[in-house]
N, C-alpha and C positions, 0 to 999 in steps of 0.2 A: 225541353221547351222553356224559354226564359220567361221572366215576368217583369213587370214595370209598375212602379208606384210613384205618384207625384205628391210631393209635400212641400211646405214652405218653411224655410229656416227663419228663426227669430231675427229681427233687425239688429244690426250691430254698427258701431262706428267704423270709419275708414280704418283699414289695417288688416292684418292677418289674424285669423281666429281659429281655434280648434273646434270643430263641429262634430267630432266623432260620436260623443255621447248623445247629442241631439238626433243624429242620423240613426244610431242604433235603437233608440226608442221607437222609431218609425218602422223599422224592419225586423223587430224582435221575432215576430211569428215566422217570417221567412227563414231566420237563422235556426229556429227550433225545427222547422220542417227539414232543412238541410242536414242538421245533426241527426235527425231520425232516419233520413234516407241513407246517410253514410253508415250509420250503425247497422242498418239492414244489409247493405252491400258488403261491408267489411266489419263484422262484429269484433268487439274487443276480446271476447272469450274464444276466438278462433285458436286452434292449436298452432300457434306461431312457432317457427323455427328460430327466429331471432327475437330475443326478448330483452334487449338492452334498455328499453324504456318500459316503465310501468303504466298502469291506467292513469288517465288524466282526470 
């Protein structure tokens, strides 16, 4: 089930602006929830057959 959150970005002058940091501050709890859910579904300590990558 999806979720939706409405927030307002700071005013900026005309042009292109990077807003990633501003957006991430608004959805940080959703990212933690997603990380927790993925860790539960696919734990890092699973007995993996392919181990080319280490823990992040």
